[in-house]
Backbone of each chain as ProteinMPNN parsed JSONL, in Angstrom:
{"seq_chain_A": "AQSVTQLDSQVPVFEEAPVELRCNYSSSVSVYLFWYVQYPNQGLQLLLKYLSGSTLVESINGFEAEFNKSQTSFHLRKPSVHISDTAEYFCAVSETGTASKLTFGTGTRLQVTL", "coords_chain_A": {"N_chain_A": [[198.544, 88.418, -215.677], [200.756, 88.516, -212.559], [199.995, 88.094, -208.885], [201.348, 88.231, -205.765], [200.958, 87.015, -202.257], [202.101, 87.989, -198.983], [201.042, 87.546, -195.89], [201.865, 87.979, -193.401], [204.162, 89.688, -192.27], [206.117, 90.106, -190.239], [207.5, 87.578, -188.196], [208.023, 86.341, -185.361], [209.771, 84.014, -183.277], [210.898, 81.278, -181.187], [214.063, 79.444, -180.921], [214.315, 76.309, -182.353], [211.883, 75.995, -182.132], [208.822, 75.243, -184.087], [208.192, 76.778, -187.377], [205.936, 78.628, -189.942], [205.544, 79.777, -192.832], [203.439, 81.961, -194.628], [202.505, 81.782, -197.977], [200.75, 83.073, -200.614], [198.737, 83.306, -203.97], [198.219, 84.734, -207.093], [196.91, 84.272, -210.116], [196.773, 83.808, -213.598], [197.872, 82.381, -215.694], [199.922, 79.413, -215.719], [202.137, 78.781, -213.249], [205.506, 79.224, -211.657], [206.974, 78.437, -208.459], [208.614, 80.047, -206.114], [210.996, 80.404, -203.258], [213.127, 82.982, -201.734], [215.544, 83.828, -199.985], [216.824, 86.061, -198.024], [219.656, 86.94, -196.173], [220.83, 89.15, -193.821], [222.396, 92.234, -194.71], [223.332, 90.454, -196.914], [223.212, 89.804, -200.288], [220.082, 88.399, -202.449], [219.403, 85.017, -201.886], [218.369, 81.856, -203.171], [216.301, 79.991, -202.197], [214.25, 77.609, -202.38], [212.625, 75.776, -204.899], [209.371, 75.427, -207.171], [208.831, 73.465, -209.758], [207.756, 71.663, -210.949], [205.898, 68.134, -210.984], [206.71, 66.351, -207.704], [204.618, 68.211, -205.573], [205.961, 68.658, -202.961], [208.677, 70.121, -201.567], [212.486, 70.292, -201.324], [215.086, 72.361, -198.924], [218.288, 72.792, -198.586], [218.825, 73.187, -196.162], [216.74, 72.451, -194.672], [214.439, 73.169, -194.738], [211.233, 73.268, -196.091], [208.341, 73.737, -198.585], [205.149, 73.328, -199.876], [203.309, 72.899, -202.974], [200.217, 74.097, -203.397], [197.707, 73.617, -205.212], [195.364, 73.995, -205.516], [194.511, 75.434, -203.473], [195.974, 77.699, -204.09], [198.559, 78.178, -202.732], [202.009, 78.0, -201.236], [203.298, 77.416, -199.121], [205.918, 78.167, -196.642], [207.7, 75.769, -194.491], [209.54, 74.911, -191.722], [210.983, 72.415, -189.237], [212.022, 73.051, -186.75], [213.598, 75.668, -186.092], [216.892, 77.581, -186.152], [218.952, 80.036, -184.959], [220.354, 81.082, -186.485], [218.843, 81.125, -189.285], [217.304, 83.532, -189.058], [216.39, 86.126, -191.166], [215.061, 87.607, -194.008], [212.091, 86.654, -196.136], [211.082, 85.81, -198.824], [208.49, 85.09, -200.947], [208.115, 84.307, -204.187], [206.61, 84.135, -207.577], [207.044, 83.126, -211.272], [205.788, 83.171, -214.905], [205.782, 79.961, -216.635], [207.574, 77.838, -218.646], [209.807, 79.743, -220.325], [212.613, 81.82, -219.393], [211.678, 84.098, -217.226], [209.898, 87.361, -215.559], [210.406, 87.851, -212.264], [207.54, 88.07, -209.959], [207.628, 89.439, -206.764], [206.742, 88.849, -203.338], [205.515, 90.819, -200.572], [207.472, 90.011, -198.664], [208.661, 88.294, -195.634], [210.172, 88.93, -192.519], [211.904, 86.8, -190.69], [212.399, 86.137, -187.715], [214.595, 84.943, -184.868], [214.863, 83.831, -181.421], [216.411, 82.882, -178.746]], "CA_chain_A": [[199.564, 89.629, -214.45], [200.623, 87.43, -211.607], [200.42, 88.635, -207.597], [202.015, 87.476, -204.67], [200.512, 87.877, -201.048], [202.705, 87.428, -197.594], [200.137, 88.01, -194.69], [202.588, 88.156, -191.778], [205.098, 91.324, -192.192], [207.16, 89.746, -189.207], [207.193, 86.297, -187.646], [208.96, 85.768, -184.282], [209.85, 82.035, -183.03], [211.731, 80.889, -180.333], [214.862, 78.638, -181.501], [213.992, 75.135, -182.017], [210.161, 75.874, -182.693], [208.526, 74.958, -185.518], [207.58, 78.114, -188.483], [205.583, 78.364, -190.937], [205.68, 81.385, -193.621], [202.422, 82.052, -195.681], [202.413, 82.572, -199.401], [199.161, 82.707, -201.634], [199.596, 83.402, -205.354], [197.071, 84.713, -208.151], [197.516, 83.996, -211.468], [196.215, 82.876, -214.809], [198.819, 81.376, -216.098], [200.778, 78.14, -214.816], [203.432, 79.757, -212.717], [206.815, 78.805, -210.906], [207.603, 79.311, -207.591], [210.451, 80.163, -205.695], [211.257, 81.179, -202.263], [214.422, 83.13, -201.843], [216.162, 84.374, -198.338], [218.06, 87.512, -197.642], [220.2, 87.55, -194.588], [221.375, 90.343, -193.136], [223.523, 92.786, -195.38], [223.36, 89.825, -198.196], [221.95, 89.752, -201.622], [219.305, 87.4, -202.743], [219.731, 83.815, -202.499], [217.222, 81.111, -203.593], [216.147, 78.698, -201.041], [214.02, 76.492, -202.955], [211.378, 76.146, -206.111], [208.781, 74.396, -207.725], [208.851, 73.793, -211.067], [206.692, 70.592, -211.686], [206.215, 67.231, -210.635], [206.163, 66.593, -206.845], [204.409, 69.15, -205.067], [206.777, 68.761, -202.021], [209.908, 70.463, -201.694], [212.808, 70.906, -199.325], [215.923, 72.941, -199.209], [219.361, 71.584, -197.895], [218.652, 73.78, -194.52], [215.676, 71.437, -193.664], [212.95, 74.048, -195.006], [210.233, 72.472, -197.196], [207.125, 74.004, -199.079], [204.466, 72.525, -200.665], [202.763, 73.707, -203.57], [198.97, 73.845, -202.996], [196.975, 74.443, -206.355], [193.178, 74.404, -204.896], [194.491, 76.824, -202.707], [196.985, 78.647, -204.37], [199.423, 78.594, -201.882], [203.369, 77.36, -201.548], [203.803, 77.875, -197.632], [207.322, 77.323, -196.373], [207.706, 75.736, -193.269], [210.296, 74.207, -191.165], [209.981, 71.523, -188.133], [213.351, 73.497, -185.607], [214.518, 76.539, -186.448], [218.05, 77.586, -185.55], [219.135, 81.191, -185.237], [221.073, 81.183, -188.303], [217.461, 81.322, -190.024], [217.236, 84.971, -189.043], [216.509, 86.459, -192.437], [213.674, 88.067, -194.593], [212.051, 85.575, -196.86], [210.375, 86.294, -199.916], [207.845, 84.279, -202.207], [207.561, 84.891, -206.072], [206.061, 83.585, -208.948], [207.152, 83.801, -212.391], [205.164, 82.133, -215.742], [206.121, 78.971, -216.575], [207.873, 78.34, -219.983], [211.232, 80.163, -220.972], [213.094, 82.742, -218.421], [210.59, 85.079, -217.571], [210.264, 88.19, -214.803], [209.379, 87.228, -211.29], [206.723, 88.874, -209.076], [207.619, 88.83, -205.592], [205.784, 88.987, -202.638], [206.226, 91.908, -199.864], [208.84, 89.562, -197.661], [208.309, 88.292, -194.077], [210.985, 89.022, -191.822], [211.73, 85.829, -189.531], [213.399, 86.498, -186.171], [214.679, 83.647, -184.023], [215.585, 84.606, -180.73], [216.582, 82.207, -177.941]], "C_chain_A": [[199.642, 88.462, -213.127], [200.382, 88.435, -210.123], [200.663, 88.078, -206.736], [201.305, 87.931, -202.962], [201.268, 86.688, -199.657], [202.233, 88.418, -196.528], [201.1, 88.481, -193.732], [204.096, 89.019, -192.595], [206.725, 90.872, -191.144], [206.362, 88.291, -188.756], [208.33, 85.953, -186.718], [209.119, 84.589, -183.452], [211.079, 82.248, -181.967], [212.874, 79.638, -180.811], [214.629, 77.362, -181.056], [212.153, 74.722, -181.826], [210.057, 75.668, -183.975], [208.086, 76.973, -186.248], [207.061, 77.486, -189.508], [205.021, 79.761, -191.945], [204.623, 81.257, -194.731], [202.947, 82.758, -196.892], [201.257, 82.425, -200.214], [199.638, 83.918, -203.196], [197.817, 83.464, -206.121], [197.675, 84.869, -208.944], [196.916, 83.426, -212.785], [196.493, 82.435, -215.536], [198.809, 80.221, -215.487], [202.036, 79.207, -214.549], [204.341, 78.291, -211.67], [206.991, 78.993, -209.687], [208.445, 78.914, -206.609], [210.203, 80.711, -204.327], [212.754, 81.681, -201.935], [214.269, 84.101, -200.072], [217.302, 85.539, -198.413], [218.564, 87.67, -196.058], [220.678, 88.693, -194.666], [222.39, 91.035, -193.831], [223.862, 91.731, -196.398], [222.234, 89.918, -198.778], [221.016, 88.561, -201.378], [219.475, 85.911, -202.797], [218.656, 82.966, -202.424], [217.321, 79.864, -202.352], [215.361, 77.04, -201.286], [212.368, 76.831, -204.165], [211.226, 74.86, -206.292], [208.818, 74.597, -209.019], [207.821, 72.937, -211.521], [207.136, 69.311, -210.484], [205.675, 66.86, -208.925], [205.884, 67.838, -206.072], [205.181, 69.492, -203.483], [208.489, 69.123, -202.358], [210.988, 70.559, -200.796], [214.089, 71.202, -200.009], [217.098, 71.796, -198.478], [219.575, 71.858, -196.337], [217.877, 73.29, -194.179], [214.165, 72.375, -193.706], [212.167, 73.18, -195.958], [208.801, 73.723, -197.466], [206.169, 72.829, -199.51], [203.301, 73.243, -201.563], [201.261, 72.785, -203.574], [198.264, 74.629, -204.239], [195.578, 74.723, -206.562], [193.313, 75.274, -204.186], [195.374, 77.656, -203.012], [197.98, 79.534, -203.668], [200.909, 78.202, -201.951], [203.763, 78.152, -200.12], [205.229, 77.404, -197.476], [207.021, 76.983, -194.841], [209.274, 74.831, -193.045], [210.26, 73.969, -189.407], [210.919, 72.259, -186.597], [214.129, 74.703, -186.295], [215.549, 76.788, -185.308], [218.359, 79.421, -185.908], [219.704, 81.947, -186.242], [220.064, 81.877, -189.017], [217.048, 82.759, -189.855], [217.372, 85.594, -190.317], [215.22, 87.009, -192.686], [213.657, 86.917, -195.835], [211.024, 86.159, -197.653], [209.678, 85.111, -200.972], [207.734, 85.168, -203.218], [207.572, 83.853, -206.706], [207.084, 83.853, -210.426], [206.031, 82.403, -213.334], [206.283, 81.274, -216.153], [206.546, 79.11, -218.191], [209.638, 78.572, -219.955], [211.511, 81.073, -219.854], [211.775, 83.832, -218.479], [210.726, 86.192, -215.692], [209.733, 87.35, -213.344], [208.689, 88.224, -210.558], [207.051, 88.179, -207.474], [206.507, 89.179, -204.25], [206.471, 89.957, -201.367], [207.491, 91.464, -198.259], [208.428, 89.434, -196.111], [209.79, 87.828, -193.546], [210.638, 87.697, -190.538], [213.024, 86.075, -188.701], [213.428, 85.602, -185.11], [215.424, 84.076, -183.119], [215.805, 83.378, -179.985], [215.452, 81.994, -176.708]], "O_chain_A": [[198.716, 87.71, -212.824], [200.621, 89.628, -210.308], [200.08, 86.994, -206.76], [201.216, 89.109, -202.617], [201.16, 85.488, -199.405], [202.655, 89.543, -196.256], [200.918, 89.623, -193.309], [204.804, 88.54, -193.481], [207.901, 91.202, -191.299], [205.18, 87.97, -188.879], [209.372, 85.414, -187.091], [208.071, 84.347, -182.853], [211.939, 83.129, -181.955], [212.222, 78.646, -181.135], [214.651, 77.045, -179.867], [211.508, 73.713, -181.543], [210.914, 75.836, -184.842], [207.81, 77.996, -185.62], [207.338, 76.387, -189.987], [204.145, 80.555, -191.601], [204.854, 80.526, -195.694], [203.559, 83.823, -196.967], [200.912, 81.257, -200.39], [200.44, 84.84, -203.347], [196.796, 82.802, -205.938], [198.776, 85.419, -208.941], [196.584, 82.246, -212.681], [195.694, 81.923, -216.322], [197.87, 79.892, -214.762], [202.62, 80.034, -215.25], [204.054, 77.169, -211.252], [207.309, 80.179, -209.595], [208.885, 77.801, -206.319], [209.241, 81.466, -204.185], [213.613, 80.802, -201.867], [213.393, 84.666, -199.417], [218.439, 85.584, -198.882], [218.064, 88.275, -195.11], [220.934, 89.196, -195.76], [223.492, 90.515, -193.655], [224.907, 92.06, -196.959], [221.053, 90.031, -198.45], [221.082, 87.848, -200.377], [219.728, 85.504, -203.931], [217.846, 83.27, -201.548], [218.218, 79.16, -201.887], [215.593, 75.932, -200.802], [211.494, 77.698, -204.173], [211.861, 73.832, -206.058], [208.838, 75.732, -209.497], [207.029, 73.32, -212.382], [208.009, 69.284, -209.617], [204.476, 66.999, -208.682], [206.846, 68.578, -205.868], [204.928, 70.559, -202.924], [209.26, 68.56, -203.136], [210.763, 70.847, -199.621], [214.421, 70.75, -201.105], [216.982, 70.646, -198.054], [220.183, 71.173, -195.514], [217.853, 73.422, -192.955], [213.171, 72.296, -192.984], [212.794, 72.324, -196.582], [208.4, 74.444, -196.553], [206.445, 71.63, -199.468], [202.489, 74.015, -201.055], [201.062, 71.574, -203.675], [198.206, 75.854, -204.347], [194.911, 75.366, -207.372], [192.386, 76.074, -204.055], [195.65, 78.489, -202.149], [198.258, 80.731, -203.741], [201.141, 78.007, -203.144], [204.374, 79.218, -200.041], [205.675, 76.42, -198.067], [206.316, 77.668, -194.1], [209.931, 74.274, -193.925], [209.823, 74.734, -188.547], [210.49, 71.991, -185.474], [215.162, 74.569, -186.95], [215.438, 76.496, -184.117], [218.011, 79.948, -186.964], [219.543, 83.09, -186.67], [220.231, 83.042, -189.377], [216.299, 83.143, -190.753], [218.537, 85.662, -190.708], [214.328, 86.971, -191.839], [214.637, 86.406, -196.376], [210.182, 86.928, -197.189], [210.37, 84.374, -201.674], [207.399, 86.352, -203.23], [208.274, 82.852, -206.564], [207.813, 84.844, -210.47], [205.637, 81.318, -212.907], [207.464, 81.617, -216.097], [206.154, 80.018, -218.925], [210.485, 77.738, -219.635], [210.505, 81.197, -219.155], [211.127, 84.23, -219.447], [211.486, 85.813, -214.801], [208.887, 86.456, -213.326], [209.242, 89.322, -210.496], [206.866, 87.032, -207.067], [205.475, 89.815, -204.466], [207.681, 89.927, -201.146], [208.02, 92.128, -197.367], [207.938, 90.37, -195.478], [210.429, 86.835, -193.893], [209.667, 87.587, -189.789], [214.218, 86.166, -188.987], [212.42, 85.426, -184.427], [216.485, 84.635, -183.398], [215.305, 82.462, -180.637], [215.681, 81.205, -175.791]]}, "seq_chain_B": "GAGVSQSPSNKVTEKGKDVELRCDPISGHTALYWYRQSLGQGLEFLIYFQGNSAPDKSGLPSDRFSAERTGGSVSTLTIQRTQQEDSAVYLCASSWDSPGTQYFGPGTRLTVL", "coords_chain_B": {"N_chain_B": [[232.262, 78.889, -209.907], [232.167, 82.025, -210.912], [229.976, 84.591, -209.253], [226.975, 87.008, -210.169], [227.949, 90.23, -210.586], [228.024, 93.235, -209.439], [228.405, 96.866, -210.101], [228.476, 100.504, -209.261], [229.053, 99.301, -205.934], [227.913, 101.131, -203.773], [226.388, 104.028, -204.018], [226.293, 107.758, -204.067], [224.431, 110.793, -205.009], [223.283, 113.273, -206.552], [219.94, 114.885, -206.344], [218.633, 115.387, -209.994], [221.156, 114.925, -211.273], [222.438, 112.425, -213.553], [223.039, 108.603, -213.255], [224.629, 105.807, -213.908], [224.391, 102.252, -213.184], [225.764, 99.322, -213.182], [225.913, 95.951, -214.302], [227.323, 92.638, -214.359], [226.756, 89.716, -215.428], [226.424, 86.127, -214.633], [228.836, 84.135, -216.084], [227.519, 82.6, -219.942], [224.794, 82.871, -218.984], [221.954, 83.59, -220.568], [219.532, 84.852, -219.68], [219.093, 87.924, -218.477], [217.785, 90.57, -215.996], [216.703, 92.992, -214.051], [215.666, 94.425, -211.143], [214.569, 96.345, -208.355], [214.943, 97.308, -204.899], [212.773, 98.779, -202.361], [211.827, 100.821, -199.365], [209.101, 101.374, -199.562], [208.412, 100.013, -201.645], [209.105, 97.547, -201.921], [210.354, 94.296, -203.283], [210.533, 95.107, -206.589], [210.23, 94.444, -210.168], [211.921, 95.493, -213.132], [213.453, 95.162, -215.668], [214.075, 93.095, -218.006], [215.955, 91.405, -220.102], [216.079, 88.936, -223.021], [218.336, 86.691, -224.779], [218.778, 87.587, -227.989], [216.226, 88.701, -228.219], [213.971, 91.359, -228.254], [213.753, 93.689, -225.266], [212.618, 93.655, -222.561], [210.136, 96.177, -221.197], [208.722, 96.447, -219.432], [208.495, 97.126, -216.677], [209.606, 99.122, -216.226], [209.391, 102.708, -214.157], [209.74, 104.907, -215.22], [210.276, 107.229, -218.222], [212.865, 108.145, -217.612], [214.124, 105.941, -216.752], [216.369, 103.58, -218.227], [218.235, 101.217, -220.326], [220.633, 98.742, -221.116], [222.056, 96.085, -222.851], [225.066, 95.12, -224.063], [226.84, 92.951, -226.485], [225.315, 90.759, -225.429], [226.313, 89.962, -222.833], [227.347, 92.166, -220.32], [225.603, 94.474, -218.987], [223.911, 98.012, -218.428], [222.242, 99.619, -216.363], [220.198, 102.955, -216.625], [219.888, 105.691, -214.967], [217.994, 108.813, -215.629], [217.94, 112.439, -214.421], [217.839, 111.914, -212.055], [215.844, 111.237, -209.28], [214.293, 111.616, -205.757], [213.06, 109.791, -204.507], [213.933, 107.896, -206.102], [215.534, 106.573, -204.857], [217.186, 103.422, -203.702], [217.7, 99.918, -203.414], [219.548, 98.569, -206.715], [218.983, 95.548, -208.16], [220.424, 93.113, -210.141], [220.06, 89.971, -211.878], [220.467, 87.09, -213.082], [220.052, 84.035, -215.54], [219.544, 81.074, -216.979], [218.252, 79.874, -220.088], [215.784, 78.336, -219.582], [214.125, 76.279, -217.366], [213.279, 79.442, -214.953], [215.497, 79.836, -213.358], [216.722, 82.641, -211.079], [219.246, 83.976, -210.199], [220.838, 86.163, -208.275], [222.556, 89.174, -208.394], [224.788, 91.327, -205.516], [223.816, 93.834, -205.204], [223.25, 97.044, -206.217], [223.344, 100.287, -203.722], [221.52, 102.928, -204.233], [221.444, 106.443, -203.609], [219.713, 109.309, -203.763], [220.081, 112.635, -203.037]], "CA_chain_B": [[232.07, 80.039, -210.698], [231.414, 83.7, -210.531], [228.363, 85.112, -209.564], [226.625, 87.946, -210.479], [228.452, 90.956, -209.895], [227.579, 94.991, -209.563], [229.25, 98.311, -209.356], [229.583, 100.336, -207.53], [228.126, 98.709, -204.523], [226.887, 102.33, -202.963], [226.444, 105.302, -205.027], [225.485, 108.758, -203.495], [224.41, 111.525, -206.259], [222.411, 114.863, -206.005], [218.891, 115.062, -207.269], [219.223, 115.949, -210.867], [222.139, 114.022, -211.577], [222.431, 110.948, -214.679], [223.834, 107.498, -212.969], [224.663, 104.517, -214.833], [224.693, 100.695, -212.789], [226.713, 98.206, -214.049], [225.996, 94.573, -213.884], [228.286, 91.218, -214.632], [226.303, 88.261, -215.092], [227.169, 84.583, -214.955], [229.496, 83.665, -217.647], [226.941, 82.07, -220.351], [223.715, 82.57, -218.81], [221.236, 84.36, -221.76], [218.689, 86.013, -219.467], [219.31, 88.892, -217.908], [216.958, 91.301, -215.103], [217.148, 94.497, -212.926], [214.66, 94.5, -210.264], [214.753, 97.421, -207.411], [214.349, 96.951, -203.747], [213.269, 99.921, -201.818], [211.478, 100.3, -198.468], [207.94, 101.703, -199.961], [207.405, 99.531, -202.891], [209.224, 96.263, -201.795], [211.338, 94.474, -204.602], [209.773, 94.955, -208.286], [210.654, 94.093, -211.698], [211.921, 96.672, -214.222], [213.563, 95.056, -217.223], [214.791, 92.254, -218.394], [216.898, 90.983, -221.294], [216.177, 87.271, -222.998], [218.749, 86.765, -225.5], [218.205, 88.786, -229.132], [215.15, 89.281, -228.402], [213.65, 92.389, -227.551], [213.725, 93.282, -223.736], [210.675, 93.565, -221.83], [210.49, 96.85, -220.433], [207.004, 96.875, -218.602], [208.462, 97.682, -215.651], [210.803, 100.71, -215.886], [208.82, 103.117, -213.553], [209.445, 106.044, -216.116], [211.331, 107.195, -219.297], [214.184, 108.685, -217.161], [215.068, 104.762, -216.642], [216.789, 103.121, -219.67], [219.088, 99.76, -219.832], [221.28, 98.212, -222.525], [222.849, 94.937, -222.447], [226.084, 94.97, -224.984], [227.04, 91.312, -226.399], [225.008, 89.382, -224.5], [226.738, 90.162, -221.434], [227.172, 93.039, -219.537], [223.999, 95.495, -218.591], [223.977, 99.066, -217.815], [220.862, 100.809, -216.181], [220.851, 104.347, -216.688], [218.78, 106.44, -214.657], [218.305, 110.48, -215.993], [217.339, 113.554, -213.859], [217.596, 111.172, -210.427], [214.554, 111.895, -207.94], [214.8, 111.166, -204.245], [212.263, 108.361, -205.097], [214.821, 107.004, -206.979], [216.653, 106.13, -203.732], [217.295, 102.106, -203.787], [218.745, 98.927, -203.881], [219.396, 97.987, -207.365], [219.506, 93.861, -207.817], [220.566, 92.399, -210.828], [220.138, 89.169, -211.754], [220.642, 86.379, -214.232], [219.976, 83.114, -215.497], [219.905, 80.532, -218.297], [216.897, 80.349, -220.71], [214.523, 78.237, -218.702], [213.518, 77.176, -216.229], [214.37, 80.206, -214.494], [216.236, 79.774, -211.796], [217.86, 83.789, -211.316], [220.655, 83.963, -209.309], [221.345, 87.693, -207.907], [224.422, 90.186, -207.496], [224.856, 91.973, -204.343], [222.988, 95.07, -205.431], [223.99, 98.676, -205.642], [223.0, 101.117, -203.223], [221.606, 104.494, -204.497], [220.889, 107.397, -202.551], [219.872, 110.721, -204.196], [220.501, 113.553, -202.1]], "C_chain_B": [[231.944, 81.005, -209.869], [230.229, 83.828, -210.182], [228.359, 85.834, -210.121], [227.286, 89.072, -209.506], [228.211, 92.426, -210.534], [228.274, 95.633, -208.993], [228.466, 99.003, -209.804], [228.428, 99.543, -206.872], [227.218, 99.94, -203.805], [227.182, 103.363, -204.45], [225.336, 106.686, -204.661], [225.073, 109.965, -204.891], [223.493, 112.613, -205.79], [221.227, 114.719, -206.973], [219.401, 115.924, -208.774], [220.194, 115.324, -211.835], [221.653, 112.774, -212.372], [223.35, 109.908, -213.74], [223.549, 106.536, -213.966], [225.239, 103.442, -213.484], [225.676, 99.97, -213.401], [226.423, 96.578, -213.339], [226.578, 93.866, -214.923], [227.465, 89.907, -214.759], [226.803, 87.149, -215.106], [227.304, 84.374, -215.967], [228.009, 82.684, -218.39], [225.112, 82.027, -219.978], [223.066, 83.756, -219.798], [220.264, 85.015, -221.475], [219.141, 86.986, -218.211], [218.421, 90.28, -216.992], [217.652, 92.323, -214.182], [215.542, 94.306, -212.37], [214.84, 95.494, -209.068], [214.157, 96.801, -205.991], [213.969, 98.19, -202.879], [212.08, 99.708, -200.072], [209.882, 100.176, -198.47], [207.288, 100.596, -200.66], [207.974, 97.938, -202.91], [210.227, 95.712, -203.034], [210.352, 94.082, -206.225], [210.561, 94.513, -209.267], [210.688, 95.424, -212.136], [212.12, 96.302, -215.243], [214.323, 93.878, -217.011], [214.997, 91.559, -220.222], [216.734, 89.157, -221.623], [216.973, 87.013, -224.606], [218.8, 87.704, -226.737], [217.33, 89.208, -229.043], [214.843, 90.651, -228.139], [213.387, 92.508, -226.322], [212.579, 93.679, -223.498], [211.22, 94.831, -220.806], [209.278, 97.272, -219.676], [207.66, 97.426, -217.379], [209.352, 98.858, -215.073], [209.568, 101.968, -215.838], [208.451, 104.803, -214.27], [210.515, 106.367, -217.246], [212.547, 107.725, -218.758], [214.817, 107.12, -216.962], [215.611, 104.153, -218.512], [217.642, 101.829, -219.122], [219.143, 99.458, -221.283], [221.784, 97.184, -221.741], [223.576, 94.339, -223.656], [226.99, 93.412, -224.938], [226.481, 90.641, -225.867], [225.332, 89.621, -223.427], [226.269, 91.488, -220.598], [226.108, 93.789, -219.688], [224.45, 96.514, -217.872], [222.534, 99.454, -217.352], [221.399, 102.545, -215.68], [219.404, 104.83, -215.824], [219.364, 108.303, -215.097], [217.464, 111.273, -214.914], [217.304, 112.711, -212.508], [217.004, 112.008, -209.548], [215.11, 111.21, -206.872], [213.986, 110.067, -204.293], [212.978, 107.344, -205.968], [215.767, 106.051, -206.361], [216.392, 104.655, -203.358], [217.721, 101.494, -203.78], [218.891, 98.666, -205.2], [219.816, 96.942, -207.75], [219.726, 93.694, -209.11], [220.544, 90.911, -210.743], [220.23, 88.43, -213.189], [220.371, 84.819, -214.275], [219.748, 82.089, -217.269], [218.197, 80.253, -218.791], [215.767, 79.783, -220.165], [214.756, 76.91, -218.225], [214.124, 78.131, -215.177], [214.596, 80.163, -213.203], [217.281, 81.035, -211.849], [218.807, 83.606, -209.688], [221.083, 85.74, -209.347], [222.595, 88.124, -207.458], [223.901, 90.656, -206.121], [223.886, 93.192, -204.338], [224.146, 96.631, -205.75], [222.88, 99.867, -205.446], [222.523, 102.462, -203.794], [220.886, 105.14, -203.629], [221.081, 108.818, -203.595], [219.434, 111.782, -203.245], [218.768, 114.768, -202.525]], "O_chain_B": [[231.721, 81.046, -208.659], [229.35, 83.196, -210.768], [229.334, 85.994, -210.855], [227.295, 89.072, -208.275], [228.201, 92.725, -211.728], [228.782, 95.467, -207.883], [227.672, 98.597, -210.653], [227.28, 99.282, -207.233], [226.079, 99.77, -203.371], [227.911, 103.327, -205.441], [224.121, 106.743, -204.847], [225.729, 109.695, -205.898], [223.061, 112.686, -204.64], [221.388, 114.484, -208.171], [220.249, 116.816, -208.794], [219.991, 115.251, -213.047], [220.665, 112.137, -212.007], [224.454, 110.361, -213.439], [222.551, 106.435, -214.679], [226.273, 103.704, -212.869], [226.357, 100.47, -214.297], [226.671, 96.197, -212.195], [226.5, 94.189, -216.108], [227.739, 89.033, -213.936], [227.872, 87.105, -215.715], [226.441, 84.333, -216.844], [227.361, 82.046, -217.56], [224.318, 81.307, -220.582], [223.651, 84.839, -219.812], [219.766, 85.762, -222.317], [219.485, 86.564, -217.107], [218.551, 91.273, -217.707], [218.803, 92.391, -213.749], [214.53, 94.102, -213.04], [215.942, 95.098, -208.688], [213.198, 96.034, -205.911], [214.989, 98.808, -202.573], [211.653, 98.601, -199.743], [209.279, 99.345, -197.791], [206.128, 100.214, -200.508], [207.487, 97.128, -203.698], [210.84, 96.538, -203.711], [209.769, 93.086, -206.654], [211.718, 94.196, -208.991], [209.918, 96.326, -211.806], [211.371, 96.709, -216.13], [215.069, 93.666, -216.055], [214.206, 91.391, -221.151], [217.096, 88.278, -220.84], [216.255, 87.132, -225.599], [218.885, 88.873, -226.361], [217.165, 90.247, -229.683], [215.832, 91.192, -227.643], [212.747, 91.558, -225.873], [211.677, 94.002, -224.271], [212.147, 94.79, -219.997], [209.008, 98.44, -219.398], [207.131, 98.494, -217.075], [209.64, 99.289, -213.957], [208.912, 102.297, -216.826], [207.513, 105.572, -214.064], [211.597, 105.782, -217.19], [213.444, 107.767, -219.601], [216.045, 107.055, -217.017], [215.14, 104.422, -219.617], [217.749, 101.468, -217.95], [218.376, 99.666, -222.223], [221.962, 97.156, -220.523], [223.117, 93.379, -224.274], [227.555, 92.871, -223.988], [227.06, 89.579, -225.638], [224.362, 89.475, -222.684], [225.109, 91.77, -220.299], [225.609, 93.695, -220.809], [225.188, 96.357, -216.899], [221.694, 99.567, -218.244], [222.256, 103.074, -214.972], [218.247, 104.446, -215.996], [220.461, 108.848, -214.977], [216.386, 110.811, -214.541], [216.382, 113.125, -211.805], [217.376, 113.102, -209.123], [216.073, 110.443, -206.894], [214.667, 109.103, -203.944], [212.599, 106.25, -206.385], [216.477, 105.171, -206.847], [215.38, 104.489, -202.678], [218.828, 101.832, -204.2], [217.771, 98.173, -205.335], [221.042, 96.907, -207.852], [218.878, 94.433, -209.609], [220.942, 90.418, -209.688], [220.096, 89.034, -214.253], [220.427, 84.224, -213.199], [219.833, 82.558, -218.404], [217.201, 80.387, -218.08], [214.734, 80.453, -220.15], [215.713, 76.344, -218.752], [215.17, 77.87, -214.582], [213.922, 80.433, -212.21], [218.384, 80.904, -212.381], [218.743, 83.167, -208.539], [221.536, 86.352, -210.315], [223.385, 87.734, -206.598], [222.775, 90.4, -205.693], [223.209, 93.404, -203.332], [225.31, 96.96, -205.525], [222.028, 100.314, -206.214], [223.459, 103.262, -203.781], [219.936, 104.698, -202.982], [222.129, 109.268, -204.057], [218.333, 111.672, -202.704], [218.594, 115.828, -201.922]]}, "name": "protein", "num_of_chains": 2, "seq": "AQSVTQLDSQVPVFEEAPVELRCNYSSSVSVYLFWYVQYPNQGLQLLLKYLSGSTLVESINGFEAEFNKSQTSFHLRKPSVHISDTAEYFCAVSETGTASKLTFGTGTRLQVTLGAGVSQSPSNKVTEKGKDVELRCDPISGHTALYWYRQSLGQGLEFLIYFQGNSAPDKSGLPSDRFSAERTGGSVSTLTIQRTQQEDSAVYLCASSWDSPGTQYFGPGTRLTVL"}
């Protein structure tokens, strides 16, 4: 079984400041790692994922996450946030191999203000 | 192309009634998942279908919940004798066989009065 911990339920940040959203996981098997984003009144969208290879993965809108196996972490970072990044961010894991269910963290609400 | 669609978008029902929620996955996706999102429990896995294999029902919270997937495409989640704690947003997702990037639908908001 897997579990995901997102310690920060809310992260307030000013526009153009850097941000880090923390994610730690626990699993007895190899996992894939994901960050999903949910904008206000919208559905879940995949932001980025780690499947294999380079431990640093990037999204098209400037977010990046690094898989750290020794620390079982997959923290999400952005060097300069925008108002439009205000959303709920969910870290998730699934077992490697064929399609498998996602186990989600409790989410972190990123609130960007001027 | 078309994404995952769900209907209805909103459903209000009385305690004790049965409800059916529908999911149309992305064409060609072999795997289909149901999750629910509620304030108290966050995002929880309910059930998933993978091709012709027996579904993984390990997340269903009680025997009042059931789901089927007809013809490897459309899925229906049925909740019998609804309770107030069933109030949540029910999300459907689909993916290709592997590795599992899941695409989510907009959800059905269920309110049990």
